[in-house]
N, C-alpha and C positions, 0 to 999 in steps of 0.2 A: 805191581812196577810202581814204583814213588816218582812221586812230581818232581821234571825236571827243576832246575833253578831256572827262574825266570830269566835273568840277565843273562844267564847260557843258552835257553831256548833263545834272547833274543840274536845274540852273536850269532850262531845256525843259521835263523830266521833269516840274518841280514846279508852273511854271506850266502847261502844258495840265493839271496834277492839282485844280490850284483852281482853277481854271472849272467843274468837275465837282463839288466842295465846293461852292463858293457855288450851286451851279444849287438845290441839296437843303441851302440855309442855314444851313451853317457859314461866319461871315465872317473871314475873312483876305485879306489880300493878293494881289493877282492875277499881279504878277510880270509880266513886258514879253514878248511876244516878237514885238516891232517888227523885222522884217527876217528873220524864221525863215522859212525854207523847209518844206515838207512834207516833204523828203527830210533836213533836219536832224531834224527830228523826230522821223522813225521810224530814223535815227542814233542819235539821243539814248537812245528807245527802249532800241534793241540793246544799248549802252553799257552800259545801269543793269541791261538784265537779264542782261548777259555777269559786272558785276560783281555780281550775287545770285547767278546760278549758281555763281560762283568760293567764296564765303562760305559753300554750303549745300556744295562737296564738302571746303574745307578746314574745316568741323565735323565732319563724319563721317571725315574722315581723324583727326582729333584726339579723336571723341569728344564734342565741346563743344557748346554751343547758339550761335547765331548770328543776325541780324537782316538784314530785306533791307529793299529799297524797295520803295512800291506804283510800280507802272508801269502806264501808260493803256494802255486794246484802242486796236487799230487804228481802231475806229469810233469812238471820244472823241478819236484823234488826228484823221480827218478830218473831224469835226462842228467842230473848235475851228479848226482849216484853215481851215474853209468860211466859219465865223463871221467871222471875221479877214480875210479875202480878197476877199468879193465883196459888193459895195454892196446895201444893201436897196431892193426893190422891190414894187412889185404884184403883178406875177406871177416864178410860181417858176421856179427854179435847173434843176431839171430836174425832168419830166413826163413819166412813160411808160408804159403799160398794163399790167394785170396782170391784167385780162380782157377780150377783146376783145368778148365775148359781151353781157356788164352794161354793158361800158364803164368800170368802174374802172378808178381811176390812182393811181400813189403819186406823192408831189410831194414836193419839197425847196426850199425857199424860207426866206431871211433875211429877218425882220421887225425893227420897231422898235414897241416897246412902249412906248407914250406913258402915265408914269404918272398924269398927273393923268385921261386920260381911261380906264384901268383903274381910278383911284379912284372915277369919276363912277359905272363899272360896276357898282363895288363897291356904291355908294348905291342903284342903280336899284330900286323899290320898297320904299324905307325912306322913312317920313313922317319929316322932323321938325317940330321946335317946340313 
């Protein structure tokens, strides 16, 4: 497997990270992940991590400062890939038992949150007029 182009790796990693940052309310462009495979996401992270490690080692050798790039956790990569590659439905993508005795299950689903519906829910119990 050939090493990914570092500029492309940075684009992919930035697009993955942007989805996490937007989720917590930091407004920024998402960047495109159109056509990016799970393998490419993993390779991009590895390429940026190698660059980070090289920067740290160079700084240790010279005794100077360094900067590194934020890399996404594997769970974030999996979540972003899932979000972009599964069509939302009313049933779970995965649903596995965690406690057979109690019947507890863990589920993973992709859902569409309708902003008009969410706004109506926010107004529930509020008197207008």
